[in-house]
C-alpha positions in Angstrom: 102.9 153.4 81.0 102.1 149.8 80.2 101.9 148.5 76.6 99.8 145.4 76.2 99.0 143.6 72.9 95.6 142.8 74.3 94.6 146.4 73.7 95.3 146.4 70.0 92.4 147.1 67.6 90.1 144.3 66.4 91.5 142.5 63.4 89.3 142.6 60.3 91.4 140.1 58.4 91.2 140.4 54.6 88.9 143.4 55.1 91.6 145.6 56.8 91.7 149.0 55.1 88.5 148.3 53.1 86.6 151.4 52.2 83.0 151.8 51.3 81.9 148.9 53.4 78.5 150.4 54.0 77.8 150.5 50.3 79.1 146.9 49.8 76.2 145.1 51.5 77.8 141.7 50.6 81.0 142.6 52.3 81.8 140.5 55.4 82.7 143.7 57.3 79.4 145.4 56.6 77.6 143.5 59.4 80.3 144.3 61.8 79.2 147.9 61.9 75.5 147.6 61.0 74.5 144.4 62.7 77.2 143.2 65.2 75.1 140.3 66.4 75.1 138.7 63.0 78.7 139.5 62.1 80.6 136.5 60.9 84.4 136.7 61.0 86.1 136.8 57.6 87.8 133.5 57.2 91.2 134.9 56.4 92.7 136.0 59.7 89.7 138.1 61.0 88.8 138.3 64.7 85.4 137.5 66.1 83.7 139.5 68.8 84.3 136.5 71.1 88.0 136.6 70.5 88.0 140.4 71.0 86.1 140.1 74.3 88.3 137.3 75.5 91.6 139.2 75.1 90.3 142.5 76.4 88.5 140.8 79.2 91.7 139.1 80.3 93.4 142.5 80.4 90.6 143.9 82.6 90.9 140.9 84.9 94.7 140.6 85.1 95.7 144.3 84.9 92.9 146.7 85.6 91.0 145.0 88.4 94.1 144.5 90.7 95.1 148.1 90.2 91.6 149.3 91.1 91.5 147.1 94.2 94.7 148.9 95.3 93.0 152.3 94.9 94.9 153.2 91.7 93.4 155.1 88.8 93.7 153.5 85.4 93.6 155.2 82.0 93.2 152.9 78.9 94.0 154.4 75.5 92.8 152.5 72.5 90.8 152.4 69.3 87.1 151.9 68.3 86.2 148.3 68.6 88.7 147.6 71.4 87.3 150.5 73.4 83.7 149.4 72.8 84.6 145.9 74.0 86.0 147.2 77.3 83.0 149.5 77.9 80.5 146.7 77.1 82.2 144.4 79.5 82.5 146.9 82.3 79.0 148.3 81.9 77.2 145.0 80.9 76.1 146.4 77.5 74.8 143.7 75.1 76.4 143.1 71.7 73.3 144.6 70.0 74.4 148.0 71.4 78.2 147.5 70.8 78.8 150.6 68.8 76.6 152.8 71.0 79.0 152.1 73.8 81.9 153.8 72.1 83.8 157.0 72.8 83.9 160.0 70.6 87.4 160.7 69.1 89.7 162.4 71.5 87.3 162.2 74.4 87.5 160.6 77.8 84.9 158.3 79.3 84.8 157.4 83.0 83.7 153.8 83.6 83.8 153.5 87.4 
């Protein structure tokens, strides 16, 4: 088992733990779920999609790809946005379809 900080969930900054984000249309986190292409990172410590894709992409490149080349199987366990970022990168799914790429809770998804 390998623990890697690059697999932590996306940081929502000051919006961490916010509830009712769908009802609060002026909330910076609302676009994250409803219109990811137009999501703007909250100024206070939030993470952009670019930052999320960079860190998860480096994990794929540095850890997963070498193991796959050696014929090993790899299981990645994570959370919502982090999982979607990995799936989007592996499958070439555009940001517009970011949330559609996800995995149902407690399910497995074979990527290769």
